[in-house]
C-alpha positions in Angstrom: -20.1 -42.6 -50.0 -22.3 -39.2 -49.3 -19.2 -36.8 -47.5 -21.7 -34.0 -46.7 -23.7 -35.9 -44.6 -21.2 -37.2 -42.5 -18.9 -34.2 -42.5 -18.5 -30.7 -40.4 -18.7 -27.9 -43.2 -16.2 -25.8 -40.4 -13.4 -27.8 -40.9 -12.9 -27.7 -43.9 -8.9 -28.0 -45.9 -6.9 -27.9 -49.5 -5.8 -31.2 -50.9 -2.7 -31.5 -51.2 -3.1 -34.0 -54.7 -5.5 -31.8 -56.7 -5.8 -28.7 -54.5 -9.5 -29.7 -54.1 -12.2 -29.0 -51.3 -11.3 -31.5 -48.1 -14.2 -32.4 -45.4 -13.9 -33.9 -42.2 -15.7 -37.5 -42.0 -16.4 -37.7 -38.1 -16.9 -41.0 -38.4 -14.0 -42.9 -39.9 -11.9 -39.3 -38.3 -10.0 -38.9 -41.9 -10.4 -36.2 -43.9 -11.6 -36.5 -47.7 -10.9 -34.4 -51.0 -14.2 -34.0 -52.7 -12.5 -33.9 -55.7 -10.2 -36.6 -56.2 -11.1 -39.1 -52.9 -8.1 -38.7 -51.0 -7.8 -39.4 -47.6 -5.7 -37.7 -45.2 -6.2 -39.8 -41.3 -5.0 -36.2 -39.6 -3.9 -32.6 -39.5 0.0 -33.9 -39.4 -0.2 -36.3 -42.1 -2.0 -32.8 -43.9 1.0 -31.1 -43.4 3.8 -33.5 -43.7 1.6 -33.9 -47.7 2.0 -30.0 -47.8 5.2 -30.1 -46.7 6.5 -33.2 -49.4 4.5 -31.4 -52.4 5.9 -27.5 -51.7 9.3 -28.1 -49.4 9.1 -26.7 -45.2 10.5 -23.3 -47.1 7.7 -23.3 -49.1 5.0 -23.8 -46.5 6.8 -21.6 -43.8 6.7 -18.3 -46.5 3.1 -19.8 -47.4 2.1 -19.3 -43.4 3.9 -16.1 -43.1 2.4 -14.5 -45.8 -1.2 -15.1 -44.6 -0.3 -13.4 -41.8 1.3 -10.6 -43.3 -2.1 -10.5 -45.5 -3.9 -10.9 -42.6 -2.4 -7.4 -40.7 -1.8 -5.6 -43.9 1.5 -6.7 -45.7 1.6 -6.6 -49.4 2.2 -10.0 -50.8 5.4 -11.1 -52.8 5.4 -12.2 -55.8 8.3 -14.9 -56.4 10.4 -15.4 -59.3 10.0 -19.2 -59.9 7.0 -20.4 -62.6 5.5 -22.7 -60.5 2.0 -22.8 -58.6 0.8 -23.2 -55.4 1.3 -27.3 -55.6 4.9 -26.2 -57.2 3.3 -27.6 -60.2 5.5 -26.0 -63.1 3.5 -23.0 -65.3 4.3 -21.8 -68.9 5.6 -18.6 -69.6 3.0 -15.8 -69.3 3.0 -11.9 -70.1 0.8 -11.1 -67.8 2.4 -13.2 -64.4 5.7 -10.8 -66.0 3.3 -7.7 -65.5 2.5 -9.0 -61.8 6.1 -9.2 -61.1 7.0 -5.9 -62.5 4.0 -4.1 -60.7 4.8 -6.1 -57.3 8.7 -5.0 -57.0 7.2 -1.0 -57.8 4.9 -1.3 -55.2 6.5 -3.2 -52.7 9.8 -0.7 -53.0 8.6 0.8 -50.0 11.3 -0.3 -47.3 8.8 -0.3 -44.8 6.9 -2.7 -46.7 9.8 -4.9 -46.9 10.7 -5.0 -43.4 7.4 -5.6 -42.2 8.0 -8.7 -44.6 10.9 -9.6 -43.3 9.9 -9.4 -39.9 6.5 -11.6 -41.0 8.7 -14.2 -41.8 11.3 -14.3 -39.0 8.6 -14.3 -36.9 6.9 -17.2 -38.1 10.4 -19.0 -38.7 10.6 -18.6 -34.8 7.6 -19.9 -34.1 7.9 -23.0 -35.9 11.7 -24.1 -34.5 9.5 -23.8 -30.7 6.9 -25.8 -32.0 4.2 -22.9 -31.5 1.3 -22.2 -33.1 -0.1 -19.8 -35.4 -2.1 -17.6 -33.1 0.6 -17.1 -31.6 2.7 -15.5 -34.6 0.2 -13.2 -35.0 0.5 -11.8 -31.3 3.9 -11.4 -31.8 3.9 -9.7 -35.3 1.3 -6.7 -33.4 3.6 -6.3 -30.7 6.0 -5.8 -33.2 4.2 -3.2 -34.5 3.3 -1.7 -31.4 6.5 -1.8 -29.6 9.0 -1.5 -32.4 7.3 -0.4 -35.5 5.1 2.6 -34.1 7.5 3.7 -32.1 10.2 3.5 -34.6 12.6 1.8 -32.3 16.3 1.2 -34.0 17.2 -2.3 -34.4 20.2 -4.0 -35.3 18.7 -7.4 -35.6 15.1 -8.6 -37.1 15.9 -12.7 -35.6 16.8 -11.0 -32.8 13.6 -8.9 -32.0 11.0 -11.3 -34.0 12.3 -14.1 -31.1 11.6 -11.3 -28.4 8.6 -10.7 -29.5 7.3 -14.3 -29.7 8.5 -14.6 -26.0 6.4 -11.7 -25.2 3.3 -12.9 -27.0 3.8 -16.7 -25.1 4.0 -14.6 -21.7 0.6 -12.2 -22.6 -1.4 -15.7 -23.9 0.3 -18.4 -20.7 1.8 -20.1 -23.6 4.7 -22.6 -22.0 8.2 -21.8 -23.9 11.3 -23.3 -23.0 14.6 -21.1 -21.0 15.8 -18.1 -23.3 19.0 -20.0 -23.9 16.7 -22.4 -25.4 15.0 -20.2 -27.1 18.1 -18.2 -28.5 19.4 -21.9 -29.8 16.2 -23.0 -31.5 15.5 -20.0 -33.3 19.3 -19.5 -34.2 20.0 -15.7 -32.8 22.2 -13.8 -30.4 21.4 -14.4 -27.1 22.7 -11.1 -26.0 20.6 -9.0 -28.4 17.5 -11.4 -27.8 18.0 -10.5 -24.2 18.0 -7.3 -24.8 14.7 -6.7 -26.5 13.2 -8.9 -24.4 14.4 -6.6 -22.0 13.1 -3.5 -23.8 9.8 -5.3 -24.3 9.1 -5.9 -20.1 10.2 -2.7 -18.9 6.9 -1.2 -21.8 3.8 -0.1 -19.1 1.6 -3.4 -21.2 4.6 -5.5 -19.6 4.6 -4.1 -16.2 1.4 -5.5 -14.8 3.1 -8.1 -12.7 2.8 -8.2 -8.5 4.4 -5.7 -7.0 7.7 -7.0 -4.8 6.2 -4.8 -1.7 2.9 -7.3 -1.7 5.4 -9.9 -0.8 6.9 -8.5 2.1 4.0 -9.7 4.6 4.1 -13.0 3.2 7.8 -13.4 3.7 8.4 -11.8 6.8 6.5 -14.4 8.7 7.6 -17.6 7.3 11.2 -16.3 8.3 9.9 -14.4 11.7 11.3 -11.2 11.3 10.0 -7.9 13.2 7.7 -5.3 12.6 10.5 -2.7 12.0 12.5 -4.7 9.7 9.2 -5.2 7.4 8.6 -1.5 7.2 12.0 -1.1 6.7 12.0 -3.7 3.4 8.9 -1.5 1.8 11.0 1.5 2.1 13.9 0.4 0.2 12.2 -1.1 -2.3 10.0 2.3 -2.7 13.4 3.8 -2.9 14.0 1.4 -6.1 11.0 1.1 -7.7 10.7 1.7 -11.7 14.9 1.1 -12.1 15.0 -0.9 -15.2 17.5 -2.9 -13.8 15.2 -4.4 -11.7 13.0 -5.6 -14.9 11.9 -9.0 -15.2 13.3 -10.2 -11.9 11.0 -12.2 -9.8 8.8 -10.4 -7.4 9.5 -12.5 -4.5 12.9 -12.5 -4.7 12.7 -8.8 -4.5 11.2 -8.5 -0.8 13.1 -11.2 0.0 16.3 -9.6 -0.6 15.0 -6.1 0.4 14.0 -7.8 3.8 17.4 -9.5 4.2 19.1 -5.6 3.7 16.2 -4.4 6.3 17.0 -6.7 8.5 21.1 -6.3 9.2 20.2 -2.2 9.1 17.5 -3.3 12.0 19.4 -5.6 13.8 17.2 -8.3 13.6 18.7 -11.9 13.2 18.1 -14.0 10.1 20.0 -15.5 7.3 19.7 -15.2 3.5 19.5 -19.2 3.8 16.2 -18.8 6.1 15.0 -15.9 3.7 15.6 -18.1 0.8 13.4 -20.8 2.3 10.6 -18.4 3.4 11.0 -17.4 -0.7 11.0 -20.2 -2.6 13.7 -19.3 -4.0 17.9 -20.3 -3.8 20.1 -18.2 -1.2 22.3 -17.5 -4.4 19.3 -15.5 -5.4 19.1 -13.3 -2.3 22.8 -12.6 -2.6 22.7 -11.5 -6.2 19.5 -10.0 -5.7 20.4 -8.2 -2.4 23.9 -6.8 -4.4 21.7 -5.5 -7.0 19.7 -3.3 -4.8 22.0 -2.1 -2.4 24.2 -0.7 -5.4 21.1 0.8 -6.7 20.7 2.6 -3.1 24.7 3.3 -3.1 24.0 5.3 -6.3 21.0 7.1 -5.6 22.7 8.4 -2.3 25.3 9.5 -4.4 23.2 11.1 -6.7 
């Protein structure tokens, strides 16, 4: 069987049995080892075989180590005398010396912290069923928003989860709601939300449309006057940039501002009508209206 003739050289892997090179057989849709001839039907089968040899923890650590190396974090040499396939190694003076030197080099607290963050990011990515590219984006977000600015953090797991969610937002990848994310990632939801809102408040995350852009469309559907529309835009300008509005849907803020403006101008309408025009629930309009009212009151008293 001529493997090289039927295989794509670009699609390669490592055999979990002998660590030989794997090539893709397009005709049979199989991965074939060029050394021992072992066959793997798919990527999933290959991952299961590697997990059976190394264990889930070994696979996770291997992926995190790869991500850390690409971004500049030092590699960690463990204390178990086994190779990449889990086979026992004999006592080696060189290996002991390498461990000693690795301990001396990696004693820097910043490098240890980055290594822990890379491990947490990889753990969260795997628990949510996301791919490795998203994990690398999440780690770069941490380097830019937390490490570079020396932000004090109390929970690396919560920070890693927030970075993964921000990476999903930037790459337009669907993810579960925040409650499910916190449960699957096994992190404190309150801390995770705190760091996620911190990321949302950065300049990069403020590329979402302004609520004022939705005022005209919602006002037209709710049959409101032009005076009410102008007053709603003024209200939104007064509360613009407030940290309490970070993460709120722009169209819900526009509808809430229109409701407050209609009350002030005497333009008769209801929260239900505005909710229907904006495609949100009346409860959302009520909550956003109370929040904006509190901001306006605080601005007047201040």
